[in-house]
N, C-alpha and C positions, 0 to 999 in steps of 0.2 A: 505494498503501501502504499503508495506515494506523499512523503512528506506535502502539506500545505498550509501556508502562509497567511493567519489567520484578515481579516479587514481589517484590524488595527487590534492592539493591547487593551488600548481603554473600552473599545465597546466590547470587547470579551468581559471586559470586570465588571461592566454592566450590566451587562447579562448577568452572571454569573451573581448580581444583588437582587433582582427585577427575580431570579430562580427562589433567591433566599426568603425574598420577603414574600410569598408566593407560597411559600415550606411554609412560614408565621401564620398565612390567613388558612392553608388544606386543611390543618390541623383540627382547630377549633371547629370547620366546618366538618369537621368527619365525626366529629362528637357529638355534632348537634343533628345530625340527617341522621334517619333511620328509619324501621318498622317506625319508633314513637320520636317524630321530635320533640327537641328540645331547644327552650325558646334561649338566648345566649345570654337572660340576665339570671335564668336560673342557672345554665351552668356557670356560670362566675359564683353563683352562692353555693355548686355542689362542691365547686375545687378549694373554695375559703373553708368546706367544713360547713355551709349555713344551709343546705339548700333539702328537699323534701326525701327522705327515703326510698323514691321510685327511682328520684333525680340522681341518688348518690349511688344509687343500682347501677341503673343505666351509667352509669359515668365509669363507674368498677368494671362492666367492660366492654366498654369502648376505646377507652384510654389505651390497657395493654394491647389490645388489639391493633389499633391505630399508630402507636408507637411501634410495632413491630413489624406492621408492614411497610410504613418510611425507611424501615433499619431492612427490611430484603429489598426492598428496592433500592434503597441505595449502595448493598453488598453490591448484588448484581449489575445497576451501575456502573459502579467503580471497577467492578472485575472485567465484566465487554466492553471498556474505556482500554484498560492497560493490554489484554489479550488482544485485541482490535490494533496498538500499537505495537509491540511484542510481537507476533506473528503480521504485521504489516499484513494485513490479511483483514475488509471491512466487513468478509461474511463471516470471522469468528462470534462465538461469544461465549458466555462462561460456563457453558454446559458442551464446549468443543471438547474437552480434556479429560471427559466423563469420571467428573468429580459428583458431576447431578447423579449419574446414572449408579453408580456406586453406591452411595447412601439411598439411593431408591430403592435397588435391592436388600440392603440391610433392612433397612428399614418396612419394608412389605413383608420378608422372612420374616425381621419379627412378629408381625401384625397376626400373618394368616400360621400362628403358632401363642396365638393368644397374648399377646405384650399389649400392655396398659399403653397413653400417651405420653409418660414418660418413660419409658423404655422406649415405645419407638422410637421417638426422637434422640435418646442418647444410641440406639442402634447407627441411626441417622448421622453421625459425627463418627461414630466409631469406621462405619463404612466410607464416609468421605478421607478419613485420615488414611484409612486401607488403602484406596483408589492414590491417593498423592505418593505415598510411600512407594505403590506400583507406579507408577507414572517416574519417580526419582530412577526408578532401579532401569526401567528399561528404556528411559532416552538418558541414560546415565553422561552417555557422549558426549549428545547435545547440551546440559546444563553442568557439566562439567569437568571439564576437560575444555585446556586450550587450544589444544587444537583443533578441537572441534569450529572454531571461527571462520566457515566457510560459506560466505555472505549468505544467500537464504535457506544453507541447506540445513542447517542448526535448528532453524526456525519449523523448515519444513519437517523435520525428523520429531521436534515436538509434538506439534502439530496431529501428524500420520501418529505416532504414538496413542495419543487423547483419542481419534475417532475410532479406531481399533476398542482401544477401552472400553466407547461410548458404546460402541456396537453387540461388542459382548457384553456388556449389562445389558443392553436391549433382549437380548434374546433370553437371557437369567430373569427380567423381568417377565417376558411371556411364558415363558414356563410357568415361575411360578403366578400369577391372572389364570395359567391354563387347571391348576389342580386347586387354586383355592376353591371354597364353599363359594355355595353362589349368596350368603348371606355379605359374605364380606368380599365380596368383586366392588360393591358401588363404595364401602370408603374405600379401598386401593386404589378403585378407578379416578373419584375427587381429589384422594391427594395424589397422584399422579399430574391431577392439572392446575392445581396446587391448591391448598386452604391452608386460610388464616382463623377457623377455626378453635383449634385449641390454642391458638396464644391470648390465653386469660390472664397472664401471673404477670404482673406487674414490675417484679426483678430479671424475669426473664429478657423482658422485652425491652429493658434500660441496657442490661448488659450487648443487649445486641446492637443497640445506639451508639455504647460504650465503643466495642469494635469498630465497628463504621468511622467511628472520630478516628481510634486508634489506625488502620486502615490507611486511612487519607491523609494520617502524618506521616506516614512511612513513606507511599506514593508520591507527597512531594517531597521528601527527602530523593526518588528518584525521577524526579520528574526531569530535572535536564539534562540525564544521560539521557532519556527513552523518550525522547527530542530527538535528540541526537543516531539514537537507535534507527527512529525513520528513516535513515536516507542510508540506510545500510550497515555492518556491523563494519569492513575494513573503515569506514570515514570515522565511525563514534571512535573505535581507538587512536584515530590519531589524533584527538581531543582529549584524551585520554579515561578513556571509559572503559574501564576490567568490564567488557560488554558477558562471558561467560556466568561472573559472579551478582552482575544486573541480574542477566536473566531467570535466572532459580530465583530472585528475592523475589523478583516481580513474578512466579511464577506459583512460588508459595502464598503470597501475599492474595492472589488471583483465587486462587483453589482455598484459602480458611477463606475466605470472605464468601464464595459459589458454596461450600458447605455448610457454611454457618446457615444460610438463606435457605436451602435445602432442609434444615435440620428444621425450619422455625414454623417453614410456608410448604413443604411437598416442592413439587418440582412444577417453579412459576417461570415458566416459559419466554422467550418473546425479550421483555425486557431489557436483559443485558446487550440485548444484537442492538434495537433498534432505539434506545435511551443515546449512548454515546454518537451514533449514527445521526439522528436527528440535531442533536447539539454539535456537532462533528460541522455541520451543511450551515448552522447559525455564527459558528463563533471561533471557527480555522480550528487548527489539530497543535495550540500549543497546549503543550502538558500539564502545564503549568495551571490554567485554568480549565482544559477539557476533563482533566480529572476530578477538582470539586464540583464541574456541572454537572457528568453525568450519574455523577454519585445524588446532586438534589432532584438531577430529572426524573433518574428511576426511583428515587423516594416518591417524588411529586407522581409520577403514575402507577406506582402500584398502589400508593393510599387514596388516590382516588377509585381506581379501578376496585377496591376493597369495598370503599362506599356504597359505588354501584351496585356490587356484587352481592349485599347484604340490602341491602333496600330497595331495587327496584322493583323486587318480585316477592318482597316480604311475604309470610312469612318463609319461603323456600328461598334458600342462595345458592347461588351461579359459585362455578370455580373463578377464582381470582386469576385462573390464569387464560382461560376462557375472555376473560373481560376487557385485559392488557392489550390483547389478539384485538378485540374488535374494536376495542379505542385507537391503540398504536398505529393497525395496516393502514386505515382510511388516510390518517394525519402523515404515516411517514410515504406514501403515494400521492398525498395534492402536496408537501413539499418538494419532493424527488421532481416533480413533475414541472413545479416553480422555479426549483434551480436551474 
């Protein structure tokens, strides 16, 4: 993927500020909108501990879910931006490395064995970590050895390894779904399409937001190097970038972000692909701005999608991954046609 020059750094930073302001507005909107609407004044009263029991109960249910939705979208958007730059491929997304597939296999395997939601989430985390370890073993030459620095060869090797892991996990998922009892199939399919119904614990959602902040800080330290690597490994080396080291650090951050998102919400697809791509069209490819913008854009997309998913056809809830695609695809095609 060729490096793109942003229209102007000032314009990109203004766009970043607008995204931050939109996030500030979207969160209370998500808390107020639902099968039972909550007026803003009642919402403020509940936040300060002076609301009615009904309002406080709704807040206790919606706040963890809203925070988790923003964290999941932010982690996926950030991961997608990293991988699209690292692999120099605009079609890359967080699922290309097979991390989500490994987490899904472990989670659905645990569910098939009758595990609780907490154990299912723990299994998803273990599956994600195991897949990361497998990726690092199979792509050892591309990720760790300096003599792997051969233009696009190293990034292609990482990409192909991830695709093969994802294909293998997809086959395992098909086996699990085929053998699963009929009573569990709906839950499994819903989870595979993305489900934030289990995001009910505020400490867990807060921890996910904290992880998003940590990942953003870590990637900002790599942003200059990543921008140089977009122009090719050889040119980055001439600018003093330790490419193999930067590559494995960035892959690890992307994998950690993806694994956490899958653990919280299942396999929410599309976000990691479309959020960075839309923002790249708008603000350019300066990674110092694009990485935080992708995190904010992804968070806003999933937060808006989850608000629609749980309120549009209440009391029936739609899979959040379906809504992200229904929102994102038309917007993406419209912007692509304008460009």
